[in-house]
Each structure stands twice: as C-alpha cells, then as structure tokens.
N, C-alpha and C positions, 0 to 999 in steps of 0.2 A: 260852204255848204253848196250842194247842187241847187239847181232851180226848183227842183221838187222838194227841197228842204232835207236832204240826206248829208250826213257827214262821212258816211262809209256805205258800202254795199251791204246786203243782208249777210254776206260771208265775213264781213269785217274788214274788207280792204278799203284803206283810206288814203292810199298814195297814188297820185297826187290829185286832190280835188281842185285845188286852186293852182294857178300858173306861177312861174317863177317871179313875175313882178309883185304878185300879192304876197308871195313868200318873203320877198325882200322887205315889204312893209312890216311883216311880222318880226323880222330881224330887228328893224328899227324900234318896234314896240318892246321887244325883249331888252334892247339896250337902254331903255329909258325907265326900267322898273327896278325895284329893290328885290322883288321875289316873283317866282312864277309858281303857280299852284297847278298840279295835275293830279288826277286820281289813278288808282291802280289799274283800272281798265284801260286807260290811255297808254299807260306804260306797257301793259301785257299785250295789248292788241296793235299799237302803233310802233313800239320800240323807238320812241322819240329820242333824239340826241339832246334837245333843249339847251343847246349851247349858242353862243354868238358866233356864227360862222363868218362874220365880217364886222368890222368896226362901224358901229352906228354913226360915228362921227366922219366916216368917209376915208380914214387913213389906210384901211385894208389890213390892219394888223390884228384885228380881233380885240374885243374888249373883255373885261372881266365878267364871268358868268354870274347872273343874279343867283340868290339863294333859291333853291328849288324845294318843293315840299309836296306832300300828298300821301295818300294811303298806299304807300309802296311796300312790296314785299322786300325784306332785307337782302335778298339774293340778286336784285336787279342791278346790273352793271351800268351805272350812270356816274357822271362826274359832278362834283359839287352839290350833292343832293343831302338834304336834311329831311328826315321823315317827321312830319308834324301831324299827329293824329293817327288813328286807326280806321280802317274800313268798317262801316261807311262813315265818311268824313262828316263831321259837323262843321259846315262852312263858317258859321259865326265863330266857333271856337278856333278854327284855323286862322281866321282874320285877327282875332284877339291875340293869339300866340305870335303871329307875325308882327303885329303892332308892338307887342312887348320887346320884340327883337329890333325895333327901330325901322321896320319896313313901312314906309309911307305910301308906296305905289306898288300895287300887286297886279300881276297878269294872271287871270284865271284861264289858262290854256288847257281846257279839259273837255270831256265829253258831256253829253246831255245830262246825265244824272247829277254830276257835280255842279254844272252850270245852273241847272234848276234849283239846287240846294243853295247856291250863292245868291241867286235872285230872291229866293224865299227868306234868306237871312238878311237881306237888305244891304249886303256888302259890295254891290256893284253900282258904280257911279257912271260908267260909260260903257256902251256896247259898240264893239267894232266887229262887223260881219262882212264876210266876203261871199258873194254869190257867183258861183262859176256857171258858165253857159253850158251845163250838162244835165242830163236826166238819167237817173239810175233805177228809179222805181223802188218798190219794197217799202218797208216802214219800220225797221228795227232800230236804226241809228239816226236820231234826230239831233238838232244842235242844242236844244234846251229840254230837259225832262220836265215832267209835271211838277208843279209846286202848289197844288191844292186849289186852283181856281175852278169854279164851276160856271161862272157867268162871264161872257165876253166883256161886260161893262167893268169887270175887275182886272182886266188885262193890264200888265205893267206898261204904262205910257212912256214913250221916249220923246224928248223935246229937242229942239234945235237940231233936227235930223239933216245930215249932209250926205249927199249921194255923189259918186264919181267913178270913173273907170280907172282901173289899175290893170294894165294889160287888157286882157279880155274879160276880166272879172269885174263885177260891180262891188264897190265898197260902200257900206252904209255905216255911218257913225251917228249915234244918238246919245244924248245925255239923259240919264235916269233922274227925272225929278228936276231937271234944270230949267230955269225960266228965262235966262238971259242968252243971247246969241254968243256962241264961242269962236266965231270967225270962219276961216276956210277949212279945207279938208284935213289940215294938220291934226294928227291924232296925238 
C-alpha cells in the first residue's frame, strides 16, 4: 500500500505499488502456501497472474502453483484456479472449504473488502504489509475494508510486530493474537 494507505488509485490502477524486491518477497510467500485466495474484484481490476514466477527455493525453475480460489467469474483466463464460493465470498466458508481440501497455509492476496471479511471471520493469523514510499491521495481503494468496528479500542491488535526495509518499501509483519516472539523478519 502507499504511505497514505491506498492499494490503487481511485481509477483502479494498482501496478506497481511496491517495488521489485517486495514483489520478490510475495513470490516467496506464494511458494510457501497451499492456497491463495483472491476475490473477483482483484481479478477483474488487476488481472493478476498469481503464479510462481520463480522457484521460492532459489533454483529459478519455478515451483508448482498453489491452489487458487475466490469469487471469480468462470470466464476469467487463469491457470490452476478453483472457484470456491460465490461473490460476495464468505471468508469463513472459504477457509473451511480449503481446510477440507487439506490446505493448512493460505495466503489472502486480495483487496480490502475480502481482507476485511477474512479479518472479521477470524481466519487471519499473520499480517504481512508493504508500505511504499508513495502518496496517491483519494480514498476508494484501501487495504482492509470495514469489518464492523465502531470503537478504536476494538481494533484488531497485532503482536510481535517486526519492521524492516525491502528495497525502498517498508515491510511490516505482525501476528494476530500471538503472545510469543517469532524471531526475525522471516515471514
């Protein structure tokens, strides 16, 4: 997201908010999960490939793509996609369906609406956020949509927060509800 908390311009342009080093970390994250969840708006607006463009183990040969899912229209041309649920997605139901398929680690690589739903459903254990040194203004596309909070005291706390630079972007990693330190910036 940008310094002012935007994941796209008000016109919907989201390429590229973060720099190449941060996108490399995202590739590593993709390589370490069983499934990636995206919503229909992410697909329609961003046209994401959601593939492993490099082997997360460093061999350069590319790894196997994780199971992908979301409220996607059937006509969207993507590789290795399984549609799990209909829009608007029930994040808890998606997590349950993925768990039934043996997915133990899921990356919610989605827009603010679905991210908020995942937070509200309690299916997020770790937050990994990149903050790019850019300002775009506006207010349409935020990283996490509302999930019913009315008081700041009810905000979802993150614990064991780690902060570091990845290229020119700031990477923030925090555990949802964690009470023990998790070590270095390894995600």
